[in-house]
C-alpha positions as CSV (number, residue, x, y, z in Angstrom):
1,K,-111.3,49.6,20.2
2,K,-109.2,49.6,17.0
3,G,-112.4,50.9,15.0
4,I,-114.4,47.6,15.5
5,S,-118.0,47.8,16.6
6,M,-120.3,45.3,17.5
7,E,-124.0,45.0,15.4
8,F,-126.6,42.9,16.6
9,T,-128.2,41.4,13.8
10,I,-132.1,39.3,14.2
11,P,-131.0,35.0,14.0
12,Y,-131.3,33.5,10.6
13,T,-130.9,36.4,8.8
14,P,-127.3,36.6,6.5
15,E,-129.1,39.2,3.8
16,Q,-128.6,41.0,7.2
17,N,-124.7,40.2,7.5
18,G,-123.3,40.7,3.8
19,V,-119.5,41.9,5.4
20,A,-119.2,38.8,6.8
21,E,-120.9,36.4,4.7
22,R,-118.5,37.6,2.2
23,M,-115.3,36.8,4.1
24,N,-116.7,33.4,4.9
25,R,-117.2,33.1,0.4
26,T,-113.9,33.8,0.5
27,I,-111.9,31.9,3.4
28,L,-114.1,28.5,2.1
29,D,-113.2,29.6,-1.5
30,K,-109.4,30.3,-0.7
31,A,-109.1,27.3,1.6
32,R,-110.6,25.0,-1.4
33,A,-108.3,25.9,-3.6
34,M,-105.7,25.2,-1.0
35,R,-106.7,21.6,-0.4
36,L,-106.6,21.3,-4.2
37,G,-103.7,22.3,-4.9
38,S,-102.0,20.5,-2.5
39,N,-104.0,17.1,-2.8
40,L,-103.9,17.2,1.0
41,P,-107.8,15.2,2.4
42,K,-110.7,16.3,3.6
43,N,-110.6,15.9,6.9
44,M,-107.8,18.3,6.8
45,W,-109.7,21.1,6.6
46,N,-109.6,22.5,9.9
47,E,-105.6,23.3,9.0
48,I,-106.6,24.3,5.4
49,V,-109.1,27.1,6.8
50,Q,-106.8,28.5,9.5
51,T,-104.3,28.6,7.3
52,A,-106.0,30.4,5.0
53,V,-106.7,33.2,7.6
54,Y,-103.8,33.4,8.9
55,L,-103.1,34.3,4.9
56,I,-105.9,36.4,4.2
57,N,-104.8,38.6,7.7
58,R,-101.3,39.0,6.4
59,S,-102.4,39.8,2.2
60,P,-102.9,43.7,1.8
61,T,-106.6,44.6,0.9
62,S,-108.5,47.6,-0.3
63,A,-110.8,48.0,1.8
64,V,-107.6,49.9,4.2
65,E,-105.4,51.3,2.0
66,N,-104.1,48.8,0.6
67,K,-102.4,47.7,4.2
68,T,-103.0,44.3,5.7
69,P,-105.6,43.3,8.4
70,A,-102.6,42.5,10.9
71,E,-101.1,45.1,10.1
72,M,-104.1,47.8,11.3
73,W,-104.5,45.1,14.1
74,Y,-100.8,45.5,15.8
75,N,-99.3,48.7,13.6
76,E,-96.9,47.5,12.3
77,K,-96.0,45.1,9.0
78,P,-96.8,41.6,9.0
79,D,-93.1,39.7,8.5
80,V,-93.8,37.6,5.4
81,S,-90.8,36.2,5.1
82,K,-91.1,32.6,6.1
83,L,-94.4,32.7,4.4
84,R,-94.5,29.0,2.3
85,T,-96.2,27.4,-0.6
86,F,-99.4,25.8,1.1
87,G,-98.9,21.8,1.1
88,C,-95.2,21.9,0.2
89,I,-93.0,19.5,1.1
90,A,-90.7,20.5,4.7
91,Y,-88.3,18.9,6.6
92,L,-88.2,18.5,10.3
93,H,-84.6,18.2,11.9
94,V,-84.5,15.0,14.6
95,P,-82.0,15.8,16.9
96,A,-78.6,13.7,17.9
97,E,-81.0,12.9,21.1
98,K,-83.9,11.8,19.2
99,R,-82.3,9.3,17.1
100,K,-80.0,6.2,17.0
101,K,-77.0,5.8,15.1
102,L,-78.1,5.2,11.1
103,D,-81.6,6.6,11.7
104,P,-82.3,9.7,9.2
105,K,-81.4,13.2,10.4
106,C,-84.4,14.7,9.2
107,Q,-87.7,13.2,8.5
108,K,-90.1,14.3,5.6
109,L,-92.9,16.4,6.0
110,I,-96.1,18.6,4.1
111,M,-96.6,22.0,5.5
112,I,-99.9,23.1,6.6
113,G,-99.4,25.6,8.9
114,Y,-97.7,28.3,11.0
């Protein structure tokens, strides 16, 4: 389905699965750079890796004629208009019913995922 085929390998032989091993390295390299660039602590690794995968899936690759993995899977170009710099400051609006008269109308946060 969708050009995906299952291939079996012998346990504990990563050299038989070079494509997957290389993608793991790509994901971890991207996640490491994102963490260091945002000064987030190491305990945020799960969210950082998830965001790295999200971004990789929306980045063009020469492996599939400069299309994105998401485009290949969903048959449409992904909407990248809302992508932001990982770790940037974000402001969350606090609805009137959740705040008192003199409370701030927004909460300052750090953007870590989509």
